[in-house]
N, C-alpha and C positions, 0 to 999 in steps of 0.2 A: 054838333057838339055832344049830343047824346050818344052817338056812336063811339066817339073818342072816349067818353067816360065809361061806356060799357066795355070797351076794349081794355081800359086800365083795370077795371074791376075784375075782368076775366083773367088778366095776367096776375093780379094779386091772389086770386083764388087758386090759380095753378101753382103759384109759389107756395102757398100754404099747404096744398095737397102734397107737393113734392117734398117739402120739408118734413111733413109728418111721415111720409114714406121713408125719408132718410133717417129719421129718428128710430125707426124700427130696425135699422141695420146696426147690430152691435159692433161690427167691424168698422163701419163708417164713423160711429160715435166715438169709438176708441181712438181712431186716427184724429178726429176733430179735437178731442181733449189734449192729445199730444201736441198738435200744432198750436192750440191756444196757449198751452203751458210755455212753449218756447217763445211765443209772441209776448207773453207777460214777462218772461225773463229778459227778453231784448229791451223792453221798455223800462224794466226795473233798474238795469245797470246805470244809465245816465242819471236816474233819479237818486240813486245811492251816492253818486259823486256830487250832485248838486246839493243834496241835503247834508253832506258832510259825514254821513255814516261811513262811507269808504273814503279813505285818503287817496287823492289822485296820484301822488308820488309813490304810493305803495301798491295800489291795486290796478293801475292802468295796464292793459294787456301789452302795450308797446314799451312804455318808459317806466313801468312800475319796478319796485325793487324791495328787497328785504331791509327794512329800516334798521334792524339790529346789526347787520353785517356789512352793508354796502352804502356807498354814497351815490345819491341819485344823479344821473347825468341825462339831461333831456336832449335828444338828438332831433333837430328840425330837418325834415326832408326837403331837399331842393325842389324847384319847380318841376323838374322832369320826372319826379317821383311823387305824384299827387297822392294825397291822403284820402283814399276812397274806401268805403266800407262795403262789405259784401251784403247783397240783398237778394232774397229769393224771388223778388218781383221781376227779375230780368227775363224770365221765360214768358211773361205776359205779352211781351213784344211779338213773339211768334204766334200767339193765339189771335191777336188782332189781325195780323197779316193773313193767316190761313183762313180765318172766318170770312174776311172781306173777299179774298181771291176765290175761295171755294164757292161763295154765293154768286159772285160775278160769273164764274165759269158755268154754273148751273143755269143761271137766268138768261144770259145772252147766248151761250152755246157757240156753234160755228168755229171760226178761226180763233177767237179768244179762248174758248174752251180747249181746243187742240193745243194751242201754244202753252197755256198754263199747265196742262196735264203732262206734256213732254218735258216741261221745265221741272215739274215735280219728280218725274222719273229720273231725270239727270241728277238732281240733288239727292235722291234716295241712294244713289251709288257712291256718294261721297261720305266716308266715315268721319264723324265729327272730331274725335280725339286726335287721330293722326293729322287731320287738317289743322287743328289748334297747335300741335307740335311744330308743324311747318311754319305757321304764322309766328310763333314765338322765336323761331330762328332768325327772323328778319326784323322783328320789332319787340319792344318790351310790352308784353301782353298785359293789359290792364283790365279792370272789371268791365268797363264799357265796351272793350274789344270783345270780351267773352260774351257779353249780352248781345252784341251785334251779330256775331257769328252764329250763336245758338238761335237767335231770333230769325235769321235768314234761313238757316238749315231747317228749323222747325216750321217756320211760317210758309216757306215755299216748297216744303217737302211733302211727305206722305199724308200729313194731316189735311192738306188741301183736297186730296182725293176723297177722303172720308167725309169731310164737310160738304163737298160737292154732291156726294150721293144723298146726304140728308137734305140738302137744298133742293135737289131734284124732286124729292117726295113732297116738299112743301110747295113747290112751284105749281103742282097740279091740284092743290087743295081748292075747294069751292070759294073760300074767302079771298084767295088771290085772283081767281077768275072774276069775282064780283068787283074787286077793286079795279081790275083792268077794264071791265065793261063800263063802270061809272066814270071813267076818264082819268084814273090815276096814272101818273107818269111812271116811267121805268124806274127812275131813281127813288120815287116815293114808295113804290111797291117793294123795291129792293131793301130800303132801309127801314120801312115801317112794318113790313110783313114777313119777309124772308129772313133777314138777319136776326130779328128777335126770336124766331122759331128755331134757328140753328144755334143760338147762344148757349143752351144747356149742353149740347155736345162740345162746343168750344170750351166751356168751363171744365168739362171732363178732361179734355186734352191739356188744359192749362195745369190742372192738378197733377196729372201724370207727368207732364213735362217738367214741373218743378223738381220732381225726384231726380230726373236726369241732370238737371242744372246743378243741383246740390252735389251730385256725384262728380260731375265734370269739374266743378270748382275745387272740390277736395283733392282730386287727383292732380290737377295742375298746380295747386298750392304745394302739395307734397313733393312734386318733382321740381319745385322752384321755378316754374314757368309762368307764374302769375304775379304781377307786381301788386302786392296787397300788404297792408300793415300787419294784419293778424287774421288767422282763420284756423279752423280745426285741422285742416290738412297740413298747414304750416307748423302747427304745434307738434303733430306727429312726426313731421320731417325733421324738426329740430331735435326731438328726442332720439330719432334714429341716427342723425349725424353725430350726436354726442355720445352714442353708444348705450344709452339707457334702455332702448327698445330690446336689446339683446340680453338684458338682465332678468328676464322673466317677469315675475310680479314684484320684484324688489322695489322698483320705482313705478308701480302701477298707476299712480295718480298723474303721471306725465303722459300716459298713452290711453288708458281705458276711458277716462271721461270724454276726451276729444273724439275717439273712435265711436263710443257709444252715442254721443250727441249726433254725429253724422248719420248713424244707423237709425236712431229713433226719429229724427226729423224727416229724413227721406222716407222711412217706413210710415210715419204719420200721414204724410201727403199721399202715399200709395194707398193706405187704408181708406182715406177720405175718397179717393178716386174709385175704390171698389164699392164704397157705399153709394156714390153717385151713379155708378154703373148699374146698380140694382134699381135705382130710381128711373133712369132714362132709357134703359134697355128693356123693351117690352118682353123679351124672352126670359129675363131674370126677375122681372117685377112680380112681386107677390100679389095675387088677386085677393 
């Protein structure tokens, strides 16, 4: 029991040290502020509707209208067009897969390692966006389809190789040998010692992966290949289809806010990733 408590205290202490290192990174803190700002705005929108400050018929991004000029018409989507909202969490699927598979490949080795590495090599050769274009030609691409494809490509792709390398370093640590000598099972060592120690690298992959997920969603929405109610990419697409995007800055509010939001949010996650890289990469860490 004392060993478990000691391990928990050690992890808490490591978390505090890493967070203090992260706070020293101006780039990382700038990105964190941007991400938190967008998170607050995402939570603020439904609260403004529920409190009555914003009128649903006027400000809803799908069925809203200008009350002085138009009559509201609420269009209910049929069952085959589900009302799903975009979420940056979709890339976390890939992180869970790559972390578990990378750790398993490093710990067990042999045939399992060879199979998982060849699988990763194969998926690395598949470009994600063209693959999504092909999928959209055969089915109505929805948000969960996008999450599934990005999760598989990311979780079984190159990140597995990198996490495996980190897990191999953890595998030969003295505390892993100690756990093995004292009778710890393979699954216990894998989930209690190896996975927690590769988690920081997995977190770094997740942060960088979210940037790619945001870009993929925006591109697919702009091209009309993603079945979604509203997104920044779709807003830019509508402006382009109606000819406003070719009018320079005359109708800037129809294009610049959406494009700037995509850039800032993706850039925010990238800056957070750079800050975490300074924390977890020994070569970049400030002594």
